[in-house]
C-alpha positions as CSV (number, residue, x, y, z in Angstrom):
1,M,-61.8,-93.2,119.4
2,T,-64.8,-93.3,121.7
3,R,-65.5,-89.6,121.1
4,N,-65.4,-90.0,117.4
5,R,-67.8,-92.9,117.4
6,L,-70.2,-90.9,119.5
7,I,-70.1,-87.9,117.1
8,A,-70.7,-90.2,114.1
9,I,-73.6,-91.9,115.8
10,G,-75.0,-88.5,116.7
11,I,-74.8,-87.3,113.1
12,V,-76.7,-90.4,111.8
13,L,-79.3,-90.0,114.4
14,G,-79.8,-86.3,113.6
15,A,-80.1,-87.1,110.0
16,L,-82.7,-89.7,110.6
17,L,-84.6,-87.4,112.9
18,I,-84.6,-84.6,110.3
19,A,-85.8,-87.0,107.6
20,A,-88.6,-88.2,109.8
21,L,-89.7,-84.6,110.5
22,L,-89.7,-83.8,106.8
23,I,-91.8,-86.8,106.0
24,L,-94.3,-85.9,108.7
25,V,-94.7,-82.3,107.7
26,R,-94.8,-82.8,103.8
27,P,-98.2,-81.8,102.1
28,S,-100.3,-84.6,100.6
29,P,-100.7,-84.6,96.7
30,E,-103.9,-83.4,95.1
31,E,-106.0,-86.3,93.9
32,R,-107.3,-86.1,90.3
33,P,-109.4,-88.5,88.2
34,P,-107.6,-90.3,85.5
35,D,-107.4,-88.5,82.1
36,Q,-109.7,-90.2,79.5
37,R,-109.3,-88.1,76.4
38,A,-111.4,-88.8,73.2
39,P,-109.7,-90.2,70.1
40,L,-108.0,-87.7,67.8
41,V,-109.5,-87.6,64.2
42,Q,-108.8,-85.8,61.0
43,V,-111.7,-84.1,59.4
44,V,-112.2,-82.2,56.1
45,P,-115.3,-80.4,54.8
46,A,-117.5,-82.1,52.2
47,E,-118.0,-79.8,49.2
48,I,-121.6,-79.4,48.2
49,R,-122.1,-78.9,44.5
50,S,-124.8,-78.7,41.8
51,G,-124.6,-79.0,38.1
52,R,-123.7,-81.5,35.4
53,L,-121.4,-84.4,36.2
54,T,-118.5,-85.4,33.9
55,V,-118.0,-89.0,32.9
56,S,-114.3,-89.6,32.2
57,G,-112.8,-92.4,30.2
58,A,-110.1,-93.3,27.7
59,G,-110.2,-94.8,24.3
60,T,-108.6,-95.2,20.9
61,V,-109.2,-93.1,17.8
62,Q,-110.4,-95.1,14.8
63,A,-111.7,-94.3,11.4
64,H,-115.4,-94.0,10.9
65,E,-115.1,-95.1,7.3
66,E,-112.3,-97.1,5.7
67,L,-112.2,-99.0,2.4
68,V,-109.8,-100.7,0.1
69,L,-109.8,-99.6,-3.5
70,A,-109.4,-102.5,-6.0
71,A,-109.4,-102.8,-9.7
72,E,-112.7,-104.0,-11.2
73,V,-111.4,-104.6,-14.7
74,P,-108.1,-105.9,-15.9
75,G,-105.6,-103.8,-17.7
76,T,-102.4,-101.7,-17.5
77,I,-102.3,-98.6,-15.3
78,V,-101.6,-95.6,-17.4
79,Y,-102.1,-92.9,-14.8
80,V,-101.6,-92.6,-11.1
81,S,-102.5,-89.4,-9.1
82,P,-99.6,-87.6,-7.4
83,N,-101.7,-87.5,-4.2
84,L,-102.0,-91.3,-4.1
85,I,-99.1,-91.5,-1.7
86,E,-99.3,-92.9,1.8
87,G,-100.0,-90.1,4.2
88,R,-101.4,-87.6,1.7
89,A,-105.0,-86.3,1.5
90,V,-107.3,-86.9,-1.4
91,S,-110.6,-85.1,-2.2
92,R,-113.9,-86.6,-3.1
93,G,-114.2,-87.4,-6.8
94,E,-110.5,-87.0,-7.4
95,I,-109.1,-89.5,-10.1
96,L,-106.7,-91.8,-8.2
97,F,-105.6,-94.1,-11.1
98,R,-106.7,-95.0,-14.6
99,I,-106.4,-98.3,-16.5
100,D,-105.8,-98.3,-20.3
101,P,-109.2,-97.7,-21.8
102,T,-108.4,-98.6,-25.4
103,D,-109.8,-102.1,-25.4
104,Y,-112.9,-101.0,-23.5
105,R,-113.6,-98.2,-26.0
106,N,-113.4,-100.6,-28.8
107,Q,-115.9,-102.9,-27.0
108,V,-118.2,-99.9,-26.6
109,A,-118.0,-99.1,-30.3
110,S,-118.6,-102.7,-31.2
111,A,-121.6,-102.9,-28.9
112,R,-123.0,-99.7,-30.4
113,A,-122.7,-101.2,-33.9
114,D,-124.5,-104.4,-32.7
115,V,-127.3,-102.2,-31.3
116,A,-127.6,-100.4,-34.6
117,Q,-127.6,-103.7,-36.5
118,Q,-130.3,-105.2,-34.3
119,G,-132.3,-102.1,-34.6
120,V,-132.4,-102.5,-38.3
121,A,-133.4,-106.2,-37.8
122,V,-136.2,-105.1,-35.6
123,L,-137.5,-102.6,-38.2
124,Q,-137.2,-105.3,-40.9
125,A,-139.2,-107.8,-38.7
126,Q,-141.8,-105.2,-38.0
127,E,-142.3,-104.5,-41.8
128,E,-142.5,-108.2,-42.5
129,A,-145.0,-108.7,-39.8
130,A,-147.1,-105.8,-41.1
131,L,-146.9,-107.2,-44.6
132,A,-148.0,-110.7,-43.4
133,R,-151.0,-109.2,-41.6
134,R,-152.0,-107.3,-44.8
135,E,-151.7,-110.5,-46.9
136,Y,-153.8,-112.3,-44.4
137,E,-156.4,-109.6,-44.4
138,R,-156.5,-109.8,-48.3
139,F,-156.9,-113.6,-48.0
140,Q,-159.8,-113.2,-45.7
141,E,-161.4,-110.8,-48.1
142,R,-161.1,-113.2,-51.0
143,E,-162.5,-116.0,-48.9
144,A,-165.4,-113.8,-47.9
145,R,-166.3,-113.1,-51.6
146,R,-166.3,-116.8,-52.5
147,A,-170.0,-118.4,-52.8
148,P,-170.9,-120.4,-49.7
149,N,-172.7,-123.1,-51.9
150,P,-170.1,-125.5,-53.3
151,F,-172.7,-126.7,-56.0
152,A,-173.4,-123.3,-57.4
153,S,-171.5,-124.1,-60.7
154,V,-173.3,-127.5,-61.0
155,D,-176.2,-127.9,-63.4
156,A,-179.5,-127.6,-61.5
157,D,-180.9,-130.6,-63.4
158,D,-177.9,-132.9,-62.5
159,F,-179.2,-134.2,-59.2
160,A,-176.8,-137.2,-59.3
161,A,-173.8,-135.0,-59.1
162,R,-175.2,-133.2,-56.1
163,I,-175.9,-136.3,-54.1
164,L,-173.0,-137.4,-51.7
165,P,-172.9,-140.3,-49.2
166,P,-174.0,-139.4,-45.6
167,S,-170.6,-140.2,-44.1
168,R,-168.8,-137.9,-46.6
169,L,-171.4,-135.2,-45.9
170,A,-170.7,-135.4,-42.1
171,A,-166.9,-135.4,-42.6
172,E,-167.0,-132.4,-44.9
173,D,-169.5,-130.6,-42.7
174,A,-167.2,-130.8,-39.5
175,P,-164.3,-128.8,-41.1
176,S,-166.6,-126.3,-42.5
177,R,-168.0,-125.7,-39.0
178,A,-164.5,-125.4,-37.5
179,D,-163.4,-123.0,-40.2
180,A,-166.6,-121.0,-39.6
181,S,-165.9,-120.8,-35.8
182,S,-162.2,-119.8,-36.4
183,A,-163.0,-117.3,-39.1
184,G,-161.0,-114.0,-38.6
185,E,-158.2,-115.6,-36.5
186,A,-154.6,-116.3,-37.8
187,S,-151.7,-118.1,-36.2
188,S,-148.6,-116.3,-34.8
189,L,-146.4,-117.9,-37.5
190,T,-148.7,-116.6,-40.2
191,L,-148.3,-113.1,-38.9
192,R,-144.5,-113.6,-38.2
193,V,-144.9,-112.6,-34.5
194,P,-142.1,-115.0,-33.3
195,Q,-139.7,-113.5,-35.8
196,L,-140.5,-110.0,-34.5
197,Q,-140.0,-111.1,-30.9
198,A,-136.7,-112.7,-31.7
199,A,-135.5,-109.5,-33.3
200,Q,-136.6,-107.4,-30.3
201,A,-134.9,-109.8,-27.9
202,A,-131.7,-109.5,-30.0
203,L,-131.9,-105.8,-29.7
204,Q,-132.3,-105.9,-26.0
205,R,-129.3,-108.2,-25.7
206,A,-127.2,-105.8,-27.8
207,R,-128.3,-102.9,-25.6
208,A,-127.3,-104.8,-22.5
209,Q,-124.0,-105.6,-24.0
210,L,-123.5,-102.0,-24.8
211,S,-124.3,-101.1,-21.2
212,D,-121.8,-103.6,-19.9
213,A,-119.2,-102.2,-22.2
214,Q,-119.9,-98.7,-21.1
215,T,-119.7,-99.8,-17.4
216,A,-116.4,-101.5,-18.0
217,L,-115.1,-98.4,-19.7
218,G,-116.2,-96.3,-16.8
219,R,-114.4,-98.7,-14.3
220,T,-111.1,-98.0,-16.0
221,T,-111.1,-94.7,-14.1
222,V,-111.1,-95.0,-10.3
223,R,-112.1,-92.0,-8.2
224,A,-112.0,-91.3,-4.5
225,P,-115.5,-92.0,-3.0
226,F,-114.9,-89.5,-0.2
227,S,-112.3,-87.1,1.1
228,G,-109.8,-89.0,3.1
229,L,-106.2,-89.9,3.9
230,V,-104.2,-92.5,2.0
231,R,-103.2,-95.2,4.5
232,S,-101.4,-97.4,2.0
233,E,-101.0,-97.8,-1.8
234,S,-99.5,-100.2,-4.3
235,A,-100.5,-98.7,-7.7
236,A,-97.5,-98.3,-10.0
237,L,-97.5,-96.7,-13.4
238,G,-97.3,-99.4,-16.2
239,S,-98.2,-102.3,-14.0
240,Y,-100.8,-104.8,-15.0
241,V,-103.7,-105.3,-12.6
242,A,-106.3,-108.0,-12.3
243,P,-109.9,-107.7,-11.1
244,G,-110.1,-107.6,-7.3
245,Q,-106.5,-106.6,-6.9
246,A,-106.1,-104.1,-4.0
247,L,-104.4,-100.9,-5.0
248,A,-105.0,-98.5,-2.1
249,Q,-106.5,-98.1,1.3
250,I,-108.3,-94.8,2.2
251,V,-109.5,-93.5,5.5
252,A,-112.4,-91.0,5.6
253,S,-111.2,-87.7,7.1
254,Q,-114.5,-86.0,7.7
255,T,-115.3,-87.8,10.9
256,F,-113.4,-90.1,13.3
257,D,-114.8,-92.4,16.1
258,V,-113.4,-92.8,19.6
259,V,-114.3,-96.0,21.4
260,V,-114.5,-95.5,25.1
261,P,-115.3,-98.5,27.4
262,L,-117.3,-97.6,30.4
263,T,-118.8,-99.6,33.3
264,Q,-122.5,-99.9,33.6
265,R,-122.5,-97.5,36.5
266,E,-120.6,-94.9,34.5
267,A,-122.7,-95.4,31.4
268,A,-125.9,-94.8,33.4
269,L,-124.7,-91.3,34.1
270,I,-124.9,-90.3,30.4
271,P,-128.3,-88.9,29.5
272,N,-130.2,-90.1,26.4
273,L,-127.7,-92.9,25.8
274,W,-130.1,-95.5,24.5
275,E,-132.5,-93.1,22.7
276,Q,-132.2,-93.1,18.9
277,N,-133.5,-89.5,18.4
278,G,-132.5,-88.1,21.8
279,A,-130.7,-84.8,22.4
280,R,-127.0,-84.8,21.4
281,T,-124.7,-85.3,24.4
282,E,-121.5,-83.2,24.1
283,A,-118.1,-84.6,24.9
284,S,-114.4,-83.5,24.7
285,I,-111.4,-85.4,23.4
286,Y,-107.9,-84.8,24.9
287,A,-104.6,-85.9,23.4
288,D,-101.0,-85.2,24.3
289,Y,-98.6,-84.0,21.7
290,G,-95.1,-82.6,22.4
291,G,-95.7,-82.3,26.1
292,R,-98.9,-80.4,25.7
293,R,-102.6,-81.4,25.9
294,Y,-104.9,-80.5,23.0
295,R,-108.7,-80.7,22.8
296,W,-111.2,-81.6,20.1
297,Q,-115.0,-81.3,20.3
298,A,-117.0,-84.5,20.0
299,Y,-120.4,-85.9,20.9
300,V,-121.9,-89.3,21.8
301,D,-123.0,-91.1,18.6
302,R,-124.1,-94.5,19.9
303,A,-123.5,-97.3,22.4
304,D,-122.8,-100.9,21.7
305,P,-125.8,-102.9,23.1
306,V,-123.5,-106.0,23.4
307,L,-121.2,-106.1,26.4
308,N,-117.5,-106.6,25.8
309,P,-117.0,-110.3,26.6
310,E,-113.5,-109.7,28.0
311,T,-114.0,-106.6,30.1
312,R,-117.8,-106.7,30.7
313,T,-117.9,-103.0,29.8
314,I,-120.1,-101.0,27.4
315,D,-118.4,-99.5,24.4
316,I,-119.4,-95.9,23.9
317,F,-118.7,-94.4,20.4
318,L,-117.9,-90.8,20.3
319,R,-118.0,-89.0,17.0
320,V,-115.4,-86.3,16.3
321,P,-116.4,-84.0,13.4
322,N,-113.6,-82.3,11.4
323,P,-110.8,-84.2,13.1
324,M,-108.2,-82.9,10.6
325,Q,-108.6,-79.4,12.0
326,R,-105.8,-78.7,14.4
327,G,-106.7,-79.2,18.0
328,Q,-107.0,-76.3,20.5
329,L,-104.6,-76.1,23.4
330,A,-106.5,-77.2,26.5
331,A,-106.4,-74.9,29.5
332,R,-105.6,-77.7,31.8
333,Q,-102.1,-79.0,31.0
334,V,-100.5,-82.2,32.2
335,D,-97.5,-80.4,33.6
336,G,-99.5,-77.7,35.4
337,E,-100.9,-74.4,34.2
338,A,-98.0,-73.6,31.8
339,G,-99.3,-72.6,28.4
340,A,-102.9,-72.1,29.6
341,E,-102.7,-68.4,28.9
342,S,-102.1,-69.1,25.2
343,A,-104.8,-71.7,24.8
344,R,-106.6,-69.7,22.2
345,A,-103.6,-68.7,20.2
346,T,-101.8,-72.0,20.0
347,Q,-103.1,-74.9,17.8
348,G,-101.9,-78.4,17.8
349,P,-101.8,-81.3,15.3
350,P,-104.8,-83.0,13.7
351,L,-106.3,-85.9,15.6
352,L,-104.3,-89.0,14.7
353,V,-105.9,-92.3,13.9
354,G,-104.9,-95.0,16.4
355,S,-103.8,-92.6,19.1
356,F,-104.8,-93.2,22.8
357,V,-106.9,-90.2,24.1
358,Q,-108.8,-89.1,27.2
359,A,-112.5,-88.4,26.9
360,E,-114.8,-86.3,29.1
361,I,-118.6,-86.7,28.5
362,D,-121.3,-84.5,29.9
363,G,-123.3,-86.5,32.4
364,L,-126.5,-86.0,34.3
365,A,-127.4,-82.6,35.8
366,L,-128.0,-82.8,39.5
367,T,-129.4,-80.1,41.8
368,R,-127.3,-81.1,44.9
369,Y,-124.6,-83.6,45.5
370,A,-121.5,-83.8,47.7
371,A,-117.8,-84.4,46.8
372,I,-115.8,-86.2,49.5
373,P,-112.3,-87.6,49.4
374,V,-111.8,-91.3,48.6
375,A,-110.4,-91.9,52.1
376,A,-113.7,-90.8,53.6
377,L,-115.8,-93.7,52.2
378,R,-115.9,-96.7,54.5
379,P,-117.0,-100.3,53.7
380,G,-120.7,-100.6,53.0
381,N,-120.8,-97.1,51.5
382,Q,-120.6,-95.6,55.0
383,V,-119.2,-92.1,55.9
384,W,-118.1,-91.0,59.4
385,L,-119.2,-87.4,60.2
386,F,-117.9,-85.1,62.9
387,R,-120.8,-83.4,64.6
388,E,-120.5,-81.5,67.9
389,G,-117.6,-83.5,69.1
390,R,-119.1,-86.9,68.3
391,L,-118.8,-89.4,65.5
392,R,-121.9,-90.1,63.4
393,I,-122.1,-92.9,60.9
394,V,-124.3,-92.4,57.9
395,T,-124.9,-94.6,54.8
396,V,-124.7,-92.7,51.5
397,E,-125.5,-93.4,47.8
398,V,-122.5,-93.3,45.6
399,I,-123.1,-91.5,42.3
400,Q,-119.7,-91.5,40.8
401,R,-116.2,-92.6,41.8
402,G,-113.1,-90.8,40.7
403,D,-109.4,-91.1,41.3
404,S,-109.2,-88.5,44.2
405,E,-112.9,-87.9,45.1
406,I,-116.2,-89.5,45.2
407,F,-119.6,-87.9,44.4
408,V,-122.5,-89.0,46.7
409,R,-126.0,-87.8,47.5
410,A,-125.9,-84.9,49.8
411,E,-129.1,-85.4,51.7
412,P,-127.8,-87.9,54.3
413,L,-124.8,-85.6,55.1
414,G,-126.9,-82.7,56.3
415,A,-125.8,-79.0,56.3
416,N,-122.1,-78.1,56.4
417,P,-120.8,-81.7,56.7
418,M,-117.4,-82.5,58.1
419,V,-116.2,-86.0,57.1
420,I,-113.5,-88.0,59.0
421,V,-110.7,-89.2,56.7
422,G,-108.4,-90.8,59.3
423,D,-108.7,-94.3,60.9
424,I,-109.4,-94.6,64.6
425,G,-109.7,-98.4,64.9
426,V,-113.0,-99.2,66.4
427,A,-115.8,-96.6,65.7
428,T,-119.3,-96.6,67.2
429,N,-122.1,-94.2,66.4
430,G,-122.2,-91.4,68.9
431,M,-118.7,-91.9,70.4
432,R,-116.9,-88.8,71.5
433,V,-114.0,-87.7,69.2
434,R,-111.8,-84.6,69.0
435,T,-109.9,-82.8,66.4
436,A,-106.5,-81.1,66.3
437,D,-108.2,-77.7,66.0
438,A,-110.3,-78.4,69.1
439,D,-107.1,-79.3,71.1
440,E,-105.4,-76.1,70.0
441,E,-108.4,-74.0,71.1
442,E,-108.5,-75.9,74.4
443,G,-104.8,-75.3,75.0
444,E,-105.2,-71.6,74.2
445,G,-108.1,-71.4,76.7
446,T,-106.1,-73.2,79.5
447,A,-103.1,-70.8,79.0
448,A,-105.5,-67.8,79.2
449,E,-106.9,-69.1,82.5
450,R,-103.5,-69.5,83.9
451,R,-102.5,-66.0,82.9
452,T,-105.8,-64.7,84.5
453,S,-105.1,-66.6,87.8
454,R,-101.6,-65.1,88.0
């Protein structure tokens, strides 16, 4: 037992001695400074562009001209055009419906007879007036031949007969002077002027009544004022209509309008927007039909100077000429590039009133601007740039905002700008940052050094 205890003690002491020797002879570890690596950032290149901007928006197609046709005279409808059906097209000047013109033709005939009768009355009044003037002229001639001395027939020796009281002489002398002063003039009644004027007025009234009758007769036939589409109609053959009764609603098909609401910043990018006689600004209208996108050519017609009270936007009116022509298949499709190769060969439907469409308007032409991702723009219109391993903060001027990218002035970005799109928490101007590409290059360089040392 004593021997076994001594062996065990010896083994323990030997192990302790070997452990002590190993601790004493071990090499000390190499001291290195702590690793302070720069934050990792994600960068993308900013695309420098030049050319014309595109202002995008959406709106609703509406008719440029639309009216309601109503009867102007009462009567029974005796004819209705076969094209006067909802959804069909009518041409300008086409007869849409006709009201029974029999009564109005009789009124025209009666009015013509009245005109002829009043014409005869005017001729009769003219002859009577001419006869009255001739009679008056003969009367003046007879009065002129009469002796001016009223006592010419009295005996020259009868002085008593020739003597009159002074008062009578004065009274008889006053009318003689008045007749002398008004010699050669006759009253209008004497010459029958009022009778002639009354006959002429009656003739004018008869002619006006004839014109009214002819106008009423012309209103029995209702024609299309322009080429368009029938939106609704209620004219039935044999029905009686009253003046003002609506019978059809027609939409002009030569031009349509598209109302596109834009913000003030977006509207400012459209050239010549507020000039009355400025150059025409081109635009394009896109509508989806059957899973495909079709395009119509348009232009900016006008802008509403009154802001929309609900949205505080500016309504831009785009004019679409010839909207009934079938739209061209757009090269850029909603579901990818399928069908783009047959864009010229395939035609779509006409532009439909009331449809919701996309609009692209030619904006200002810029010599140099940059397109950056939306994630690259920081609060306060700031952009983080990656330059020579450091972060640079610059403030940019935003020109236009899109869904996926933002257009800014390119001058503050410099040449070949690399923008940071990721978030690194706290960022200071001039701080050191690194990218994944730089880490890969550094790793490849370290591996090469190790292979060289080996």
